[in-house]
C-alpha positions as CSV (number, residue, x, y, z in Angstrom):
1,X,36.1,37.5,27.9
2,X,34.5,34.8,25.7
3,X,30.7,35.0,25.5
4,X,30.2,31.5,24.2
5,X,29.6,28.8,26.7
6,X,31.3,25.4,26.6
7,X,28.0,23.7,25.6
8,X,27.6,25.8,22.4
9,X,30.7,24.6,20.7
10,X,30.1,22.3,17.6
11,X,31.9,19.4,19.3
12,X,29.5,19.4,22.2
13,X,26.3,19.9,20.2
14,X,26.1,16.2,19.4
15,X,26.6,15.3,23.1
16,X,23.6,17.3,24.2
17,X,20.2,15.9,24.8
18,X,18.0,15.8,21.6
19,X,14.8,16.7,23.4
20,X,13.0,19.8,22.1
21,X,10.7,21.8,24.3
22,X,7.4,23.3,23.0
23,X,9.1,26.6,22.1
24,X,11.6,24.7,19.9
25,X,14.7,25.1,22.1
26,X,16.8,22.0,23.0
27,X,17.6,20.6,26.4
28,X,21.1,21.6,27.5
29,X,21.9,18.5,29.6
30,X,24.4,16.0,28.3
31,X,23.2,12.6,27.0
32,X,23.0,9.8,29.5
33,X,24.9,7.4,27.3
34,X,22.4,4.7,28.1
35,X,18.7,4.3,27.1
36,X,16.2,4.3,30.0
37,X,13.0,2.5,29.6
38,X,9.7,3.8,31.0
39,X,10.1,1.6,34.1
40,X,13.3,3.5,35.0
41,X,15.8,0.6,34.8
42,X,18.8,0.9,32.5
43,X,18.6,-1.3,29.4
44,X,22.1,-2.5,28.8
45,X,24.5,-0.5,26.7
46,X,22.0,1.0,24.3
47,X,23.0,4.6,23.5
48,X,20.4,7.3,24.0
49,X,20.2,10.6,22.3
50,X,18.5,12.0,25.4
51,X,19.5,13.0,28.9
52,X,18.5,11.0,32.0
53,X,15.4,13.1,32.5
54,X,14.1,13.0,28.9
55,X,15.0,9.4,28.1
56,X,12.2,8.3,30.4
57,X,9.6,10.2,28.5
58,X,7.3,8.0,26.4
59,X,7.4,10.4,23.4
60,X,11.2,10.1,23.2
61,X,11.1,6.3,23.4
62,X,8.6,6.3,20.5
63,X,10.9,8.4,18.4
64,X,13.6,5.8,18.6
65,X,11.1,3.0,17.8
66,X,9.8,5.1,14.9
67,X,13.3,5.4,13.4
68,X,13.8,1.7,13.6
69,X,10.5,1.1,11.9
70,X,11.2,3.7,9.2
71,X,14.5,2.2,8.4
72,X,13.6,-1.5,8.3
73,X,9.9,-1.5,7.3
74,X,9.3,-4.1,4.6
75,X,12.9,-5.3,4.5
76,X,13.1,-9.0,4.9
77,X,16.9,-9.4,4.9
78,X,20.1,-8.0,3.6
79,X,21.1,-10.9,1.4
80,X,21.3,-8.8,-1.8
81,X,22.3,-5.3,-2.9
82,X,18.6,-4.1,-3.4
83,X,17.5,-4.2,0.3
84,X,20.8,-2.6,1.4
85,X,20.3,0.2,-1.2
86,X,16.8,0.7,0.1
87,X,18.0,0.9,3.7
88,X,20.7,3.4,2.7
89,X,18.1,5.5,0.9
90,X,15.9,5.6,3.9
91,X,18.9,6.4,6.1
92,X,19.8,9.4,3.9
93,X,16.2,10.7,4.0
94,X,16.1,10.5,7.8
95,X,19.5,12.3,8.0
96,X,18.3,15.0,5.6
97,X,15.1,15.4,7.7
98,X,17.3,15.7,10.8
99,X,15.5,12.8,12.5
100,X,18.7,10.9,13.1
101,X,22.1,12.2,14.3
102,X,25.0,12.2,11.9
103,X,27.1,9.9,14.2
104,X,24.4,7.2,14.3
105,X,23.8,7.5,10.6
106,X,27.6,7.1,10.0
107,X,27.7,4.0,12.1
108,X,24.7,2.5,10.3
109,X,26.2,3.4,6.9
110,X,29.4,1.7,7.9
111,X,27.6,-1.5,8.9
112,X,25.6,-1.6,5.6
113,X,28.9,-1.1,3.8
114,X,30.2,-4.2,5.5
115,X,27.0,-6.1,4.6
116,X,27.4,-5.1,1.0
117,X,30.9,-6.4,0.9
118,X,29.7,-9.8,2.3
119,X,26.9,-10.0,-0.3
120,X,29.5,-10.3,-3.2
121,X,31.5,-12.8,-1.2
122,X,28.4,-14.9,-0.6
123,X,27.6,-14.8,-4.4
124,X,31.1,-16.0,-5.2
125,X,30.9,-18.8,-2.7
126,X,27.5,-19.9,-4.1
127,X,29.0,-19.8,-7.6
128,X,32.0,-21.9,-6.6
129,X,29.7,-24.6,-5.0
130,X,27.4,-24.8,-8.0
131,X,29.1,-23.8,-11.3
132,X,25.7,-24.0,-13.2
133,X,24.5,-20.9,-11.3
134,X,27.8,-19.0,-12.0
135,X,27.5,-15.9,-14.2
136,X,28.7,-16.4,-17.8
137,X,32.2,-15.1,-18.4
138,X,32.7,-13.4,-21.7
139,X,36.3,-13.2,-22.9
140,X,36.9,-10.2,-25.1
141,X,40.6,-10.6,-26.0
142,X,40.5,-14.0,-27.9
143,X,43.3,-14.1,-30.5
144,X,42.1,-14.1,-34.1
145,X,42.6,-17.3,-36.1
146,X,45.6,-17.4,-38.4
147,X,44.5,-17.2,-42.0
148,X,46.7,-18.4,-44.8
149,X,47.4,-15.7,-47.4
150,X,45.5,-16.2,-50.7
151,X,47.5,-17.5,-53.5
152,X,47.7,-14.8,-56.2
153,X,48.0,-17.4,-59.0
154,X,44.6,-18.8,-58.4
């Protein structure tokens, strides 16, 4: 007989509630799939990392808000590669600290990848509209000028 329960398999670990009790153990209930605010009403389709019981706790709602603040604090916009790189660096740190689940980090990384692709397209469009702001193109393979051979008599 198998001594492992169905909830202990690696596939089900990410589906379990992320709430930790004072002794360090995790709640065994599945996630609710929706985020529940303090007033008890469901807030749209926002995914929660907590079960229906623990999603209502104020400490767990603060944890989600803290993650958003940690990821986006000081970032005005994602119109260049620098803020996207800063965001990805913060995301990596949160993942390494186990403060964000791998699935959510993967989704956020995918979205920032799409943003990074659009940044280069926006720069190309801006250069096409105003050629003065376009980057200078350097051509390395220009053919050498044809020199006439020196006359040996002179």
